[in-house]
Chimera marker file (.cmm) of the C-alpha trace (Angstrom):
<marker_set name="trace">
<marker id="1" x="104.937" y="132.466" z="83.455" r="1" g="1" b="0" radius="0.5"/>
<marker id="2" x="102.820" y="135.537" z="82.807" r="1" g="1" b="0" radius="0.5"/>
<marker id="3" x="103.905" y="139.061" z="82.027" r="1" g="1" b="0" radius="0.5"/>
<marker id="4" x="103.852" y="141.849" z="84.596" r="1" g="1" b="0" radius="0.5"/>
<marker id="5" x="100.723" y="143.295" z="82.959" r="1" g="1" b="0" radius="0.5"/>
<marker id="6" x="98.929" y="139.968" z="83.299" r="1" g="1" b="0" radius="0.5"/>
<marker id="7" x="100.021" y="139.751" z="86.950" r="1" g="1" b="0" radius="0.5"/>
<marker id="8" x="98.570" y="143.194" z="87.669" r="1" g="1" b="0" radius="0.5"/>
<marker id="9" x="95.313" y="142.256" z="85.921" r="1" g="1" b="0" radius="0.5"/>
<marker id="10" x="95.056" y="139.071" z="87.979" r="1" g="1" b="0" radius="0.5"/>
<marker id="11" x="95.653" y="141.003" z="91.191" r="1" g="1" b="0" radius="0.5"/>
<marker id="12" x="92.929" y="143.509" z="90.329" r="1" g="1" b="0" radius="0.5"/>
<marker id="13" x="90.484" y="140.745" z="89.424" r="1" g="1" b="0" radius="0.5"/>
<marker id="14" x="91.291" y="138.915" z="92.660" r="1" g="1" b="0" radius="0.5"/>
<marker id="15" x="90.709" y="142.079" z="94.678" r="1" g="1" b="0" radius="0.5"/>
<marker id="16" x="87.387" y="142.697" z="92.911" r="1" g="1" b="0" radius="0.5"/>
<marker id="17" x="86.267" y="139.137" z="93.654" r="1" g="1" b="0" radius="0.5"/>
<marker id="18" x="87.378" y="139.519" z="97.264" r="1" g="1" b="0" radius="0.5"/>
<marker id="19" x="85.370" y="142.747" z="97.579" r="1" g="1" b="0" radius="0.5"/>
<marker id="20" x="82.263" y="141.158" z="96.040" r="1" g="1" b="0" radius="0.5"/>
<marker id="21" x="82.346" y="138.123" z="98.295" r="1" g="1" b="0" radius="0.5"/>
<marker id="22" x="82.934" y="140.189" z="101.436" r="1" g="1" b="0" radius="0.5"/>
<marker id="23" x="80.068" y="142.542" z="100.529" r="1" g="1" b="0" radius="0.5"/>
<marker id="24" x="77.547" y="139.678" z="100.808" r="1" g="1" b="0" radius="0.5"/>
<marker id="25" x="75.219" y="139.378" z="103.774" r="1" g="1" b="0" radius="0.5"/>
<marker id="26" x="76.516" y="137.502" z="106.797" r="1" g="1" b="0" radius="0.5"/>
<marker id="27" x="74.516" y="134.322" z="106.278" r="1" g="1" b="0" radius="0.5"/>
<marker id="28" x="75.542" y="130.699" z="105.942" r="1" g="1" b="0" radius="0.5"/>
<marker id="29" x="76.110" y="130.917" z="102.174" r="1" g="1" b="0" radius="0.5"/>
<marker id="30" x="78.125" y="134.110" z="102.530" r="1" g="1" b="0" radius="0.5"/>
<marker id="31" x="80.364" y="132.608" z="105.226" r="1" g="1" b="0" radius="0.5"/>
<marker id="32" x="80.884" y="129.530" z="103.020" r="1" g="1" b="0" radius="0.5"/>
<marker id="33" x="81.988" y="131.742" z="100.119" r="1" g="1" b="0" radius="0.5"/>
<marker id="34" x="84.334" y="133.760" z="102.342" r="1" g="1" b="0" radius="0.5"/>
<marker id="35" x="85.937" y="130.608" z="103.740" r="1" g="1" b="0" radius="0.5"/>
<marker id="36" x="86.471" y="129.030" z="100.317" r="1" g="1" b="0" radius="0.5"/>
<marker id="37" x="87.775" y="132.289" z="98.844" r="1" g="1" b="0" radius="0.5"/>
<marker id="38" x="90.265" y="132.692" z="101.711" r="1" g="1" b="0" radius="0.5"/>
<marker id="39" x="91.610" y="129.170" z="101.113" r="1" g="1" b="0" radius="0.5"/>
<marker id="40" x="91.834" y="129.712" z="97.339" r="1" g="1" b="0" radius="0.5"/>
<marker id="41" x="93.638" y="133.025" z="97.899" r="1" g="1" b="0" radius="0.5"/>
<marker id="42" x="96.268" y="131.163" z="99.938" r="1" g="1" b="0" radius="0.5"/>
<marker id="43" x="96.691" y="128.626" z="97.127" r="1" g="1" b="0" radius="0.5"/>
<marker id="44" x="97.027" y="131.374" z="94.530" r="1" g="1" b="0" radius="0.5"/>
<marker id="45" x="99.507" y="133.238" z="96.729" r="1" g="1" b="0" radius="0.5"/>
<marker id="46" x="101.742" y="130.182" z="96.874" r="1" g="1" b="0" radius="0.5"/>
<marker id="47" x="101.500" y="129.808" z="93.094" r="1" g="1" b="0" radius="0.5"/>
<marker id="48" x="102.823" y="133.372" z="92.757" r="1" g="1" b="0" radius="0.5"/>
<marker id="49" x="105.738" y="132.523" z="95.061" r="1" g="1" b="0" radius="0.5"/>
<marker id="50" x="106.619" y="129.504" z="92.908" r="1" g="1" b="0" radius="0.5"/>
<marker id="51" x="106.303" y="131.562" z="89.717" r="1" g="1" b="0" radius="0.5"/>
<marker id="52" x="108.862" y="133.997" z="91.138" r="1" g="1" b="0" radius="0.5"/>
<marker id="53" x="111.178" y="131.110" z="92.055" r="1" g="1" b="0" radius="0.5"/>
<marker id="54" x="110.965" y="129.682" z="88.545" r="1" g="1" b="0" radius="0.5"/>
<marker id="55" x="111.804" y="133.075" z="87.022" r="1" g="1" b="0" radius="0.5"/>
<marker id="56" x="114.806" y="133.381" z="89.340" r="1" g="1" b="0" radius="0.5"/>
<marker id="57" x="115.959" y="129.871" z="88.414" r="1" g="1" b="0" radius="0.5"/>
<marker id="58" x="115.703" y="130.740" z="84.718" r="1" g="1" b="0" radius="0.5"/>
<marker id="59" x="117.748" y="133.904" z="85.328" r="1" g="1" b="0" radius="0.5"/>
<marker id="60" x="120.321" y="131.952" z="87.367" r="1" g="1" b="0" radius="0.5"/>
<marker id="61" x="119.636" y="134.325" z="90.253" r="1" g="1" b="0" radius="0.5"/>
<marker id="62" x="120.009" y="133.413" z="93.894" r="1" g="1" b="0" radius="0.5"/>
<marker id="63" x="116.775" y="132.433" z="95.589" r="1" g="1" b="0" radius="0.5"/>
<marker id="64" x="115.484" y="130.600" z="98.602" r="1" g="1" b="0" radius="0.5"/>
<marker id="65" x="112.887" y="127.876" z="98.093" r="1" g="1" b="0" radius="0.5"/>
<marker id="66" x="111.145" y="127.853" z="101.451" r="1" g="1" b="0" radius="0.5"/>
<marker id="67" x="109.406" y="124.479" z="101.528" r="1" g="1" b="0" radius="0.5"/>
<marker id="68" x="107.621" y="125.558" z="104.726" r="1" g="1" b="0" radius="0.5"/>
<marker id="69" x="105.367" y="127.889" z="102.728" r="1" g="1" b="0" radius="0.5"/>
<marker id="70" x="103.399" y="125.055" z="101.133" r="1" g="1" b="0" radius="0.5"/>
<marker id="71" x="99.664" y="125.716" z="101.633" r="1" g="1" b="0" radius="0.5"/>
<marker id="72" x="99.150" y="122.116" z="102.730" r="1" g="1" b="0" radius="0.5"/>
<marker id="73" x="96.625" y="123.000" z="105.435" r="1" g="1" b="0" radius="0.5"/>
<marker id="74" x="94.614" y="125.137" z="103.012" r="1" g="1" b="0" radius="0.5"/>
<marker id="75" x="94.600" y="122.400" z="100.387" r="1" g="1" b="0" radius="0.5"/>
<marker id="76" x="93.629" y="119.827" z="103.042" r="1" g="1" b="0" radius="0.5"/>
<marker id="77" x="90.707" y="122.045" z="104.068" r="1" g="1" b="0" radius="0.5"/>
<marker id="78" x="89.641" y="122.442" z="100.427" r="1" g="1" b="0" radius="0.5"/>
<marker id="79" x="89.871" y="118.690" z="99.931" r="1" g="1" b="0" radius="0.5"/>
<marker id="80" x="87.647" y="118.079" z="102.968" r="1" g="1" b="0" radius="0.5"/>
<marker id="81" x="85.156" y="120.726" z="101.835" r="1" g="1" b="0" radius="0.5"/>
<marker id="82" x="85.067" y="119.196" z="98.351" r="1" g="1" b="0" radius="0.5"/>
<marker id="83" x="83.098" y="116.246" z="99.721" r="1" g="1" b="0" radius="0.5"/>
<marker id="84" x="80.128" y="118.581" z="100.347" r="1" g="1" b="0" radius="0.5"/>
<marker id="85" x="77.988" y="119.486" z="97.320" r="1" g="1" b="0" radius="0.5"/>
<marker id="86" x="77.393" y="123.110" z="98.337" r="1" g="1" b="0" radius="0.5"/>
<marker id="87" x="81.095" y="123.667" z="98.913" r="1" g="1" b="0" radius="0.5"/>
<marker id="88" x="81.955" y="122.015" z="95.580" r="1" g="1" b="0" radius="0.5"/>
<marker id="89" x="79.606" y="124.431" z="93.836" r="1" g="1" b="0" radius="0.5"/>
<marker id="90" x="81.189" y="127.454" z="95.551" r="1" g="1" b="0" radius="0.5"/>
<marker id="91" x="84.700" y="126.172" z="94.887" r="1" g="1" b="0" radius="0.5"/>
<marker id="92" x="83.972" y="125.844" z="91.182" r="1" g="1" b="0" radius="0.5"/>
<marker id="93" x="82.324" y="129.267" z="90.996" r="1" g="1" b="0" radius="0.5"/>
<marker id="94" x="85.332" y="130.896" z="92.651" r="1" g="1" b="0" radius="0.5"/>
<marker id="95" x="87.893" y="129.232" z="90.385" r="1" g="1" b="0" radius="0.5"/>
<marker id="96" x="88.848" y="126.256" z="92.536" r="1" g="1" b="0" radius="0.5"/>
<marker id="97" x="89.462" y="123.997" z="89.534" r="1" g="1" b="0" radius="0.5"/>
<marker id="98" x="91.818" y="126.520" z="88.001" r="1" g="1" b="0" radius="0.5"/>
<marker id="99" x="93.606" y="127.327" z="91.265" r="1" g="1" b="0" radius="0.5"/>
<marker id="100" x="94.231" y="123.696" z="92.235" r="1" g="1" b="0" radius="0.5"/>
<marker id="101" x="95.291" y="122.763" z="88.698" r="1" g="1" b="0" radius="0.5"/>
<marker id="102" x="97.688" y="125.719" z="88.664" r="1" g="1" b="0" radius="0.5"/>
<marker id="103" x="99.062" y="124.650" z="92.045" r="1" g="1" b="0" radius="0.5"/>
<marker id="104" x="99.785" y="121.106" z="90.879" r="1" g="1" b="0" radius="0.5"/>
<marker id="105" x="101.292" y="122.396" z="87.629" r="1" g="1" b="0" radius="0.5"/>
<marker id="106" x="103.554" y="125.053" z="89.120" r="1" g="1" b="0" radius="0.5"/>
<marker id="107" x="104.659" y="122.856" z="92.028" r="1" g="1" b="0" radius="0.5"/>
<marker id="108" x="105.528" y="120.077" z="89.575" r="1" g="1" b="0" radius="0.5"/>
<marker id="109" x="107.432" y="122.543" z="87.401" r="1" g="1" b="0" radius="0.5"/>
<marker id="110" x="109.274" y="123.958" z="90.397" r="1" g="1" b="0" radius="0.5"/>
<marker id="111" x="110.067" y="120.787" z="92.357" r="1" g="1" b="0" radius="0.5"/>
<marker id="112" x="109.793" y="117.957" z="89.808" r="1" g="1" b="0" radius="0.5"/>
<marker id="113" x="108.308" y="114.463" z="89.976" r="1" g="1" b="0" radius="0.5"/>
<marker id="114" x="110.824" y="112.831" z="92.247" r="1" g="1" b="0" radius="0.5"/>
<marker id="115" x="110.279" y="115.161" z="95.209" r="1" g="1" b="0" radius="0.5"/>
<marker id="116" x="109.982" y="113.345" z="98.515" r="1" g="1" b="0" radius="0.5"/>
<marker id="117" x="109.247" y="116.344" z="100.730" r="1" g="1" b="0" radius="0.5"/>
<marker id="118" x="106.243" y="115.322" z="102.843" r="1" g="1" b="0" radius="0.5"/>
<marker id="119" x="104.531" y="118.738" z="102.613" r="1" g="1" b="0" radius="0.5"/>
<marker id="120" x="104.902" y="118.845" z="98.843" r="1" g="1" b="0" radius="0.5"/>
<marker id="121" x="103.674" y="115.293" z="98.303" r="1" g="1" b="0" radius="0.5"/>
<marker id="122" x="100.754" y="115.743" z="100.705" r="1" g="1" b="0" radius="0.5"/>
<marker id="123" x="99.740" y="119.011" z="99.065" r="1" g="1" b="0" radius="0.5"/>
<marker id="124" x="99.751" y="117.439" z="95.592" r="1" g="1" b="0" radius="0.5"/>
<marker id="125" x="97.876" y="114.374" z="96.822" r="1" g="1" b="0" radius="0.5"/>
<marker id="126" x="95.161" y="116.478" z="98.499" r="1" g="1" b="0" radius="0.5"/>
<marker id="127" x="94.927" y="118.674" z="95.405" r="1" g="1" b="0" radius="0.5"/>
<marker id="128" x="94.349" y="115.582" z="93.285" r="1" g="1" b="0" radius="0.5"/>
<marker id="129" x="91.689" y="114.314" z="95.664" r="1" g="1" b="0" radius="0.5"/>
<marker id="130" x="89.891" y="117.671" z="95.655" r="1" g="1" b="0" radius="0.5"/>
<marker id="131" x="90.043" y="117.852" z="91.853" r="1" g="1" b="0" radius="0.5"/>
<marker id="132" x="88.647" y="114.326" z="91.650" r="1" g="1" b="0" radius="0.5"/>
<marker id="133" x="85.720" y="115.381" z="93.848" r="1" g="1" b="0" radius="0.5"/>
<marker id="134" x="85.141" y="118.585" z="91.864" r="1" g="1" b="0" radius="0.5"/>
<marker id="135" x="85.005" y="116.700" z="88.573" r="1" g="1" b="0" radius="0.5"/>
<marker id="136" x="83.234" y="113.507" z="89.647" r="1" g="1" b="0" radius="0.5"/>
<marker id="137" x="79.967" y="113.178" z="87.735" r="1" g="1" b="0" radius="0.5"/>
<marker id="138" x="80.445" y="116.588" z="86.125" r="1" g="1" b="0" radius="0.5"/>
<marker id="139" x="81.467" y="116.287" z="82.489" r="1" g="1" b="0" radius="0.5"/>
<marker id="140" x="81.853" y="120.040" z="82.062" r="1" g="1" b="0" radius="0.5"/>
<marker id="141" x="84.296" y="120.339" z="84.955" r="1" g="1" b="0" radius="0.5"/>
<marker id="142" x="86.186" y="117.251" z="83.787" r="1" g="1" b="0" radius="0.5"/>
<marker id="143" x="86.434" y="118.651" z="80.241" r="1" g="1" b="0" radius="0.5"/>
<marker id="144" x="87.584" y="122.028" z="81.567" r="1" g="1" b="0" radius="0.5"/>
<marker id="145" x="90.276" y="120.461" z="83.718" r="1" g="1" b="0" radius="0.5"/>
<marker id="146" x="91.425" y="118.171" z="80.902" r="1" g="1" b="0" radius="0.5"/>
<marker id="147" x="91.757" y="121.212" z="78.631" r="1" g="1" b="0" radius="0.5"/>
<marker id="148" x="94.627" y="122.497" z="80.800" r="1" g="1" b="0" radius="0.5"/>
<marker id="149" x="97.498" y="120.965" z="78.812" r="1" g="1" b="0" radius="0.5"/>
<marker id="150" x="100.235" y="121.900" z="81.300" r="1" g="1" b="0" radius="0.5"/>
<marker id="151" x="98.207" y="120.421" z="84.150" r="1" g="1" b="0" radius="0.5"/>
<marker id="152" x="97.629" y="117.149" z="82.316" r="1" g="1" b="0" radius="0.5"/>
<marker id="153" x="101.334" y="116.935" z="81.451" r="1" g="1" b="0" radius="0.5"/>
<marker id="154" x="102.348" y="117.527" z="85.067" r="1" g="1" b="0" radius="0.5"/>
<marker id="155" x="99.798" y="114.964" z="86.244" r="1" g="1" b="0" radius="0.5"/>
<marker id="156" x="101.232" y="112.307" z="83.926" r="1" g="1" b="0" radius="0.5"/>
<marker id="157" x="104.791" y="113.265" z="84.964" r="1" g="1" b="0" radius="0.5"/>
<marker id="158" x="103.864" y="112.674" z="88.596" r="1" g="1" b="0" radius="0.5"/>
<marker id="159" x="103.314" y="109.003" z="87.862" r="1" g="1" b="0" radius="0.5"/>
<marker id="160" x="107.097" y="108.802" z="88.352" r="1" g="1" b="0" radius="0.5"/>
<marker id="161" x="106.714" y="109.862" z="91.983" r="1" g="1" b="0" radius="0.5"/>
<marker id="162" x="108.333" y="107.590" z="94.565" r="1" g="1" b="0" radius="0.5"/>
<marker id="163" x="105.212" y="108.039" z="96.730" r="1" g="1" b="0" radius="0.5"/>
<marker id="164" x="102.721" y="105.185" z="96.250" r="1" g="1" b="0" radius="0.5"/>
<marker id="165" x="99.759" y="107.152" z="97.668" r="1" g="1" b="0" radius="0.5"/>
<marker id="166" x="100.267" y="110.015" z="95.250" r="1" g="1" b="0" radius="0.5"/>
<marker id="167" x="100.571" y="107.678" z="92.275" r="1" g="1" b="0" radius="0.5"/>
<marker id="168" x="97.308" y="105.993" z="93.336" r="1" g="1" b="0" radius="0.5"/>
<marker id="169" x="95.472" y="109.342" z="93.470" r="1" g="1" b="0" radius="0.5"/>
<marker id="170" x="96.779" y="110.224" z="90.015" r="1" g="1" b="0" radius="0.5"/>
<marker id="171" x="95.925" y="106.834" z="88.545" r="1" g="1" b="0" radius="0.5"/>
<marker id="172" x="92.418" y="107.092" z="89.979" r="1" g="1" b="0" radius="0.5"/>
<marker id="173" x="92.004" y="110.494" z="88.407" r="1" g="1" b="0" radius="0.5"/>
<marker id="174" x="93.470" y="109.555" z="85.024" r="1" g="1" b="0" radius="0.5"/>
<marker id="175" x="91.734" y="106.235" z="84.662" r="1" g="1" b="0" radius="0.5"/>
<link id1="1" id2="2" r="1" g="1" b="0" radius="0.2"/>
<link id1="2" id2="3" r="1" g="1" b="0" radius="0.2"/>
<link id1="3" id2="4" r="1" g="1" b="0" radius="0.2"/>
<link id1="4" id2="5" r="1" g="1" b="0" radius="0.2"/>
<link id1="5" id2="6" r="1" g="1" b="0" radius="0.2"/>
<link id1="6" id2="7" r="1" g="1" b="0" radius="0.2"/>
<link id1="7" id2="8" r="1" g="1" b="0" radius="0.2"/>
<link id1="8" id2="9" r="1" g="1" b="0" radius="0.2"/>
<link id1="9" id2="10" r="1" g="1" b="0" radius="0.2"/>
<link id1="10" id2="11" r="1" g="1" b="0" radius="0.2"/>
<link id1="11" id2="12" r="1" g="1" b="0" radius="0.2"/>
<link id1="12" id2="13" r="1" g="1" b="0" radius="0.2"/>
<link id1="13" id2="14" r="1" g="1" b="0" radius="0.2"/>
<link id1="14" id2="15" r="1" g="1" b="0" radius="0.2"/>
<link id1="15" id2="16" r="1" g="1" b="0" radius="0.2"/>
<link id1="16" id2="17" r="1" g="1" b="0" radius="0.2"/>
<link id1="17" id2="18" r="1" g="1" b="0" radius="0.2"/>
<link id1="18" id2="19" r="1" g="1" b="0" radius="0.2"/>
<link id1="19" id2="20" r="1" g="1" b="0" radius="0.2"/>
<link id1="20" id2="21" r="1" g="1" b="0" radius="0.2"/>
<link id1="21" id2="22" r="1" g="1" b="0" radius="0.2"/>
<link id1="22" id2="23" r="1" g="1" b="0" radius="0.2"/>
<link id1="23" id2="24" r="1" g="1" b="0" radius="0.2"/>
<link id1="24" id2="25" r="1" g="1" b="0" radius="0.2"/>
<link id1="25" id2="26" r="1" g="1" b="0" radius="0.2"/>
<link id1="26" id2="27" r="1" g="1" b="0" radius="0.2"/>
<link id1="27" id2="28" r="1" g="1" b="0" radius="0.2"/>
<link id1="28" id2="29" r="1" g="1" b="0" radius="0.2"/>
<link id1="29" id2="30" r="1" g="1" b="0" radius="0.2"/>
<link id1="30" id2="31" r="1" g="1" b="0" radius="0.2"/>
<link id1="31" id2="32" r="1" g="1" b="0" radius="0.2"/>
<link id1="32" id2="33" r="1" g="1" b="0" radius="0.2"/>
<link id1="33" id2="34" r="1" g="1" b="0" radius="0.2"/>
<link id1="34" id2="35" r="1" g="1" b="0" radius="0.2"/>
<link id1="35" id2="36" r="1" g="1" b="0" radius="0.2"/>
<link id1="36" id2="37" r="1" g="1" b="0" radius="0.2"/>
<link id1="37" id2="38" r="1" g="1" b="0" radius="0.2"/>
<link id1="38" id2="39" r="1" g="1" b="0" radius="0.2"/>
<link id1="39" id2="40" r="1" g="1" b="0" radius="0.2"/>
<link id1="40" id2="41" r="1" g="1" b="0" radius="0.2"/>
<link id1="41" id2="42" r="1" g="1" b="0" radius="0.2"/>
<link id1="42" id2="43" r="1" g="1" b="0" radius="0.2"/>
<link id1="43" id2="44" r="1" g="1" b="0" radius="0.2"/>
<link id1="44" id2="45" r="1" g="1" b="0" radius="0.2"/>
<link id1="45" id2="46" r="1" g="1" b="0" radius="0.2"/>
<link id1="46" id2="47" r="1" g="1" b="0" radius="0.2"/>
<link id1="47" id2="48" r="1" g="1" b="0" radius="0.2"/>
<link id1="48" id2="49" r="1" g="1" b="0" radius="0.2"/>
<link id1="49" id2="50" r="1" g="1" b="0" radius="0.2"/>
<link id1="50" id2="51" r="1" g="1" b="0" radius="0.2"/>
<link id1="51" id2="52" r="1" g="1" b="0" radius="0.2"/>
<link id1="52" id2="53" r="1" g="1" b="0" radius="0.2"/>
<link id1="53" id2="54" r="1" g="1" b="0" radius="0.2"/>
<link id1="54" id2="55" r="1" g="1" b="0" radius="0.2"/>
<link id1="55" id2="56" r="1" g="1" b="0" radius="0.2"/>
<link id1="56" id2="57" r="1" g="1" b="0" radius="0.2"/>
<link id1="57" id2="58" r="1" g="1" b="0" radius="0.2"/>
<link id1="58" id2="59" r="1" g="1" b="0" radius="0.2"/>
<link id1="59" id2="60" r="1" g="1" b="0" radius="0.2"/>
<link id1="60" id2="61" r="1" g="1" b="0" radius="0.2"/>
<link id1="61" id2="62" r="1" g="1" b="0" radius="0.2"/>
<link id1="62" id2="63" r="1" g="1" b="0" radius="0.2"/>
<link id1="63" id2="64" r="1" g="1" b="0" radius="0.2"/>
<link id1="64" id2="65" r="1" g="1" b="0" radius="0.2"/>
<link id1="65" id2="66" r="1" g="1" b="0" radius="0.2"/>
<link id1="66" id2="67" r="1" g="1" b="0" radius="0.2"/>
<link id1="67" id2="68" r="1" g="1" b="0" radius="0.2"/>
<link id1="68" id2="69" r="1" g="1" b="0" radius="0.2"/>
<link id1="69" id2="70" r="1" g="1" b="0" radius="0.2"/>
<link id1="70" id2="71" r="1" g="1" b="0" radius="0.2"/>
<link id1="71" id2="72" r="1" g="1" b="0" radius="0.2"/>
<link id1="72" id2="73" r="1" g="1" b="0" radius="0.2"/>
<link id1="73" id2="74" r="1" g="1" b="0" radius="0.2"/>
<link id1="74" id2="75" r="1" g="1" b="0" radius="0.2"/>
<link id1="75" id2="76" r="1" g="1" b="0" radius="0.2"/>
<link id1="76" id2="77" r="1" g="1" b="0" radius="0.2"/>
<link id1="77" id2="78" r="1" g="1" b="0" radius="0.2"/>
<link id1="78" id2="79" r="1" g="1" b="0" radius="0.2"/>
<link id1="79" id2="80" r="1" g="1" b="0" radius="0.2"/>
<link id1="80" id2="81" r="1" g="1" b="0" radius="0.2"/>
<link id1="81" id2="82" r="1" g="1" b="0" radius="0.2"/>
<link id1="82" id2="83" r="1" g="1" b="0" radius="0.2"/>
<link id1="83" id2="84" r="1" g="1" b="0" radius="0.2"/>
<link id1="84" id2="85" r="1" g="1" b="0" radius="0.2"/>
<link id1="85" id2="86" r="1" g="1" b="0" radius="0.2"/>
<link id1="86" id2="87" r="1" g="1" b="0" radius="0.2"/>
<link id1="87" id2="88" r="1" g="1" b="0" radius="0.2"/>
<link id1="88" id2="89" r="1" g="1" b="0" radius="0.2"/>
<link id1="89" id2="90" r="1" g="1" b="0" radius="0.2"/>
<link id1="90" id2="91" r="1" g="1" b="0" radius="0.2"/>
<link id1="91" id2="92" r="1" g="1" b="0" radius="0.2"/>
<link id1="92" id2="93" r="1" g="1" b="0" radius="0.2"/>
<link id1="93" id2="94" r="1" g="1" b="0" radius="0.2"/>
<link id1="94" id2="95" r="1" g="1" b="0" radius="0.2"/>
<link id1="95" id2="96" r="1" g="1" b="0" radius="0.2"/>
<link id1="96" id2="97" r="1" g="1" b="0" radius="0.2"/>
<link id1="97" id2="98" r="1" g="1" b="0" radius="0.2"/>
<link id1="98" id2="99" r="1" g="1" b="0" radius="0.2"/>
<link id1="99" id2="100" r="1" g="1" b="0" radius="0.2"/>
<link id1="100" id2="101" r="1" g="1" b="0" radius="0.2"/>
<link id1="101" id2="102" r="1" g="1" b="0" radius="0.2"/>
<link id1="102" id2="103" r="1" g="1" b="0" radius="0.2"/>
<link id1="103" id2="104" r="1" g="1" b="0" radius="0.2"/>
<link id1="104" id2="105" r="1" g="1" b="0" radius="0.2"/>
<link id1="105" id2="106" r="1" g="1" b="0" radius="0.2"/>
<link id1="106" id2="107" r="1" g="1" b="0" radius="0.2"/>
<link id1="107" id2="108" r="1" g="1" b="0" radius="0.2"/>
<link id1="108" id2="109" r="1" g="1" b="0" radius="0.2"/>
<link id1="109" id2="110" r="1" g="1" b="0" radius="0.2"/>
<link id1="110" id2="111" r="1" g="1" b="0" radius="0.2"/>
<link id1="111" id2="112" r="1" g="1" b="0" radius="0.2"/>
<link id1="112" id2="113" r="1" g="1" b="0" radius="0.2"/>
<link id1="113" id2="114" r="1" g="1" b="0" radius="0.2"/>
<link id1="114" id2="115" r="1" g="1" b="0" radius="0.2"/>
<link id1="115" id2="116" r="1" g="1" b="0" radius="0.2"/>
<link id1="116" id2="117" r="1" g="1" b="0" radius="0.2"/>
<link id1="117" id2="118" r="1" g="1" b="0" radius="0.2"/>
<link id1="118" id2="119" r="1" g="1" b="0" radius="0.2"/>
<link id1="119" id2="120" r="1" g="1" b="0" radius="0.2"/>
<link id1="120" id2="121" r="1" g="1" b="0" radius="0.2"/>
<link id1="121" id2="122" r="1" g="1" b="0" radius="0.2"/>
<link id1="122" id2="123" r="1" g="1" b="0" radius="0.2"/>
<link id1="123" id2="124" r="1" g="1" b="0" radius="0.2"/>
<link id1="124" id2="125" r="1" g="1" b="0" radius="0.2"/>
<link id1="125" id2="126" r="1" g="1" b="0" radius="0.2"/>
<link id1="126" id2="127" r="1" g="1" b="0" radius="0.2"/>
<link id1="127" id2="128" r="1" g="1" b="0" radius="0.2"/>
<link id1="128" id2="129" r="1" g="1" b="0" radius="0.2"/>
<link id1="129" id2="130" r="1" g="1" b="0" radius="0.2"/>
<link id1="130" id2="131" r="1" g="1" b="0" radius="0.2"/>
<link id1="131" id2="132" r="1" g="1" b="0" radius="0.2"/>
<link id1="132" id2="133" r="1" g="1" b="0" radius="0.2"/>
<link id1="133" id2="134" r="1" g="1" b="0" radius="0.2"/>
<link id1="134" id2="135" r="1" g="1" b="0" radius="0.2"/>
<link id1="135" id2="136" r="1" g="1" b="0" radius="0.2"/>
<link id1="136" id2="137" r="1" g="1" b="0" radius="0.2"/>
<link id1="137" id2="138" r="1" g="1" b="0" radius="0.2"/>
<link id1="138" id2="139" r="1" g="1" b="0" radius="0.2"/>
<link id1="139" id2="140" r="1" g="1" b="0" radius="0.2"/>
<link id1="140" id2="141" r="1" g="1" b="0" radius="0.2"/>
<link id1="141" id2="142" r="1" g="1" b="0" radius="0.2"/>
<link id1="142" id2="143" r="1" g="1" b="0" radius="0.2"/>
<link id1="143" id2="144" r="1" g="1" b="0" radius="0.2"/>
<link id1="144" id2="145" r="1" g="1" b="0" radius="0.2"/>
<link id1="145" id2="146" r="1" g="1" b="0" radius="0.2"/>
<link id1="146" id2="147" r="1" g="1" b="0" radius="0.2"/>
<link id1="147" id2="148" r="1" g="1" b="0" radius="0.2"/>
<link id1="148" id2="149" r="1" g="1" b="0" radius="0.2"/>
<link id1="149" id2="150" r="1" g="1" b="0" radius="0.2"/>
<link id1="150" id2="151" r="1" g="1" b="0" radius="0.2"/>
<link id1="151" id2="152" r="1" g="1" b="0" radius="0.2"/>
<link id1="152" id2="153" r="1" g="1" b="0" radius="0.2"/>
<link id1="153" id2="154" r="1" g="1" b="0" radius="0.2"/>
<link id1="154" id2="155" r="1" g="1" b="0" radius="0.2"/>
<link id1="155" id2="156" r="1" g="1" b="0" radius="0.2"/>
<link id1="156" id2="157" r="1" g="1" b="0" radius="0.2"/>
<link id1="157" id2="158" r="1" g="1" b="0" radius="0.2"/>
<link id1="158" id2="159" r="1" g="1" b="0" radius="0.2"/>
<link id1="159" id2="160" r="1" g="1" b="0" radius="0.2"/>
<link id1="160" id2="161" r="1" g="1" b="0" radius="0.2"/>
<link id1="161" id2="162" r="1" g="1" b="0" radius="0.2"/>
<link id1="162" id2="163" r="1" g="1" b="0" radius="0.2"/>
<link id1="163" id2="164" r="1" g="1" b="0" radius="0.2"/>
<link id1="164" id2="165" r="1" g="1" b="0" radius="0.2"/>
<link id1="165" id2="166" r="1" g="1" b="0" radius="0.2"/>
<link id1="166" id2="167" r="1" g="1" b="0" radius="0.2"/>
<link id1="167" id2="168" r="1" g="1" b="0" radius="0.2"/>
<link id1="168" id2="169" r="1" g="1" b="0" radius="0.2"/>
<link id1="169" id2="170" r="1" g="1" b="0" radius="0.2"/>
<link id1="170" id2="171" r="1" g="1" b="0" radius="0.2"/>
<link id1="171" id2="172" r="1" g="1" b="0" radius="0.2"/>
<link id1="172" id2="173" r="1" g="1" b="0" radius="0.2"/>
<link id1="173" id2="174" r="1" g="1" b="0" radius="0.2"/>
<link id1="174" id2="175" r="1" g="1" b="0" radius="0.2"/>
</marker_set>
């Protein structure tokens, strides 16, 4: 969990990126970037919600874990877009690897391996599929993703999941 200063820096960087992408001409490439950025912003927003929940858990404070806030539809859209080469390129340029890895990591940390909530499992499964597409045939992306120690740990921990489909996605990615 990052400090308040780091959170403010991330917010400013995200706003700068948002402004840059939205300042582009209204052509096909620009619309692609806007769409991907919007989806990644939703993923990052959910990560911030889970970070707050984890802090409250650590402080033994009361909190509400609203499982309905999972960005499952956004992750599903990213997964579908990740099959297209141009979208993969944009996703990587806009931090898609980092955002999806952070999502898997923070959701694992917040909800654990044995979660059976359909939204949570589906979101993790689609994240894994998108990450597989983003790293397939790209050694640099694979190396970058594998350098995220917390992500790799959470990925291995998810092999304990009671969901067969999710374990298959993880096994495919790991092996």
